[in-house]
matplotlib code that plots the C-alpha trace (Angstrom):
import matplotlib.pyplot as plt

x = [55.1, 54.5, 55.5, 51.9, 48.9, 45.2, 42.8, 39.7, 37.0, 33.6, 31.8, 28.3, 28.2, 31.2, 33.8, 35.8, 35.4, 37.2, 40.0, 40.3, 40.7, 43.6, 45.4, 44.9, 46.2, 49.2, 49.8, 48.4, 47.4, 44.4, 41.2, 37.8, 34.8, 33.3, 29.6, 27.0, 23.8, 20.6, 19.3, 21.9, 21.8, 19.5, 20.3, 20.2, 23.1, 20.8, 18.8, 22.2, 23.9, 20.9, 21.5, 25.2, 24.9, 22.4, 24.9, 27.6, 25.8, 24.4, 27.2, 25.0, 27.6, 26.0, 26.7, 29.8, 28.6, 31.9, 34.0, 37.6, 40.7, 43.4, 44.9, 48.1, 49.4, 49.5, 52.2, 49.8, 46.1, 45.0, 41.5, 39.4, 36.3, 33.9, 34.5, 31.0, 30.7, 34.8, 34.8, 35.3, 32.1, 30.4, 31.2, 34.9, 34.2, 33.2, 36.0, 38.3, 36.6, 37.3, 40.9, 41.9, 44.9, 46.1, 50.0, 51.1, 50.5, 47.0, 46.9, 43.7, 42.4, 39.3, 37.1, 35.0, 32.9, 34.6, 36.5, 38.5, 37.5, 39.4, 39.3, 42.9, 42.6, 39.1, 40.6, 43.4, 40.9, 39.0, 42.1, 42.8, 46.1, 46.4, 49.7, 48.0, 50.4, 49.6, 46.8, 45.8, 42.8, 41.5, 38.2, 36.1, 35.0, 37.9, 41.8, 43.3, 42.2, 43.4, 46.4, 48.3, 51.6, 50.3, 48.9, 52.1, 54.2, 51.9, 52.1, 56.1, 56.1, 54.1]
y = [19.1, 21.6, 20.7, 21.5, 21.3, 21.5, 20.1, 22.0, 20.7, 20.9, 18.0, 17.9, 14.4, 12.7, 12.6, 15.6, 13.6, 10.6, 12.7, 14.6, 11.2, 10.3, 13.2, 12.6, 9.2, 10.4, 13.2, 12.7, 16.5, 17.7, 17.5, 19.3, 19.0, 22.3, 22.1, 24.7, 25.9, 23.5, 23.1, 25.5, 22.9, 20.9, 16.9, 17.2, 18.8, 20.3, 22.3, 22.8, 24.5, 27.2, 27.9, 28.1, 30.6, 32.7, 33.0, 33.8, 36.6, 38.1, 37.5, 36.2, 32.8, 30.1, 30.4, 28.2, 26.8, 25.0, 26.6, 26.9, 26.3, 28.8, 28.9, 30.4, 27.1, 25.7, 26.2, 25.3, 24.7, 22.3, 23.8, 21.1, 21.5, 20.4, 22.1, 23.8, 24.9, 24.8, 27.0, 26.9, 26.3, 29.0, 27.3, 27.6, 31.1, 31.9, 30.0, 32.0, 35.2, 33.7, 32.6, 36.2, 37.2, 33.6, 34.0, 30.6, 28.8, 27.8, 24.9, 24.0, 20.5, 19.8, 16.8, 17.1, 15.2, 15.7, 19.2, 20.9, 24.1, 27.1, 26.1, 27.2, 30.7, 31.0, 29.9, 32.2, 35.1, 34.6, 34.0, 37.8, 38.3, 34.6, 32.7, 30.3, 27.2, 25.1, 22.7, 19.1, 18.6, 15.3, 13.9, 11.1, 10.7, 11.8, 12.7, 13.6, 10.8, 10.3, 8.3, 7.8, 8.5, 11.9, 12.8, 12.2, 14.1, 16.9, 16.9, 16.6, 19.9, 21.8]
z = [-7.5, -4.8, -1.2, 0.4, -2.4, -2.1, -4.8, -5.0, -7.8, -8.8, -10.3, -11.5, -12.7, -11.4, -14.1, -12.5, -9.1, -10.5, -12.2, -8.9, -7.0, -9.4, -8.5, -4.9, -5.2, -6.9, -4.7, -1.3, -1.4, 0.5, -1.6, -1.0, -3.3, -3.9, -3.2, -4.5, -2.9, -3.4, -7.0, -8.3, -11.6, -13.0, -13.2, -16.8, -19.0, -21.8, -18.9, -17.2, -20.2, -20.5, -16.9, -17.4, -20.6, -18.3, -15.3, -18.1, -19.6, -16.3, -14.3, -11.5, -10.6, -8.3, -4.5, -3.2, 0.0, 0.8, 3.5, 2.1, 4.1, 5.1, 1.6, 2.7, 3.9, 0.3, -2.0, -5.0, -5.5, -8.2, -9.5, -11.5, -13.1, -16.3, -19.6, -20.5, -24.0, -24.5, -21.6, -17.4, -15.4, -13.5, -10.3, -11.1, -12.2, -8.8, -7.1, -9.1, -7.5, -3.9, -4.8, -5.2, -3.3, -3.2, -3.8, -5.0, -8.2, -9.2, -12.0, -13.7, -14.6, -16.5, -18.1, -20.9, -23.5, -26.6, -26.8, -24.5, -26.4, -25.0, -21.1, -20.5, -22.0, -20.1, -16.9, -17.4, -18.5, -15.0, -12.9, -12.2, -10.8, -9.8, -11.0, -13.4, -14.4, -17.5, -17.1, -17.4, -19.9, -20.5, -22.9, -22.4, -26.1, -27.7, -27.2, -25.0, -22.9, -19.2, -18.6, -15.3, -16.9, -18.6, -15.4, -13.3, -16.0, -15.6, -11.8, -11.7, -13.5, -10.9]

ax = plt.figure().add_subplot(projection="3d")
ax.plot(x, y, z, "-o")
ax.set_aspect("equal")
plt.show()
């Protein structure tokens, strides 16, 4: 694991927050939840999916209201988010735009329902010039499931 790490994550329904908390427990890294402007998404996943698809098509991404710390202090940033339609969520797309210029390693982690889809590839595609490490991706209703040993093994490689 990198000397100084920052965990940045977006979690709409709490699943990614739980994984971010587990990473924090294992690493003692700084942790920051990404917050969006009020009412960026409905509380219903089906309605959220509709908004998300419109955002991906139009490029009109949600506004992040969280103030990021000085990133040059960190050797690695662990970026967590939900899997939406097998891809990164639009808040993570927006966050990756804000991270441009960061020179350390960026490592994605994600939580999904039943399929990770192309999350890692989509993350890399939206990362621009960021240096992206292999990610940690888990599912709540399929495999791969979260386990402390698999998470710890991923963290050791960073």
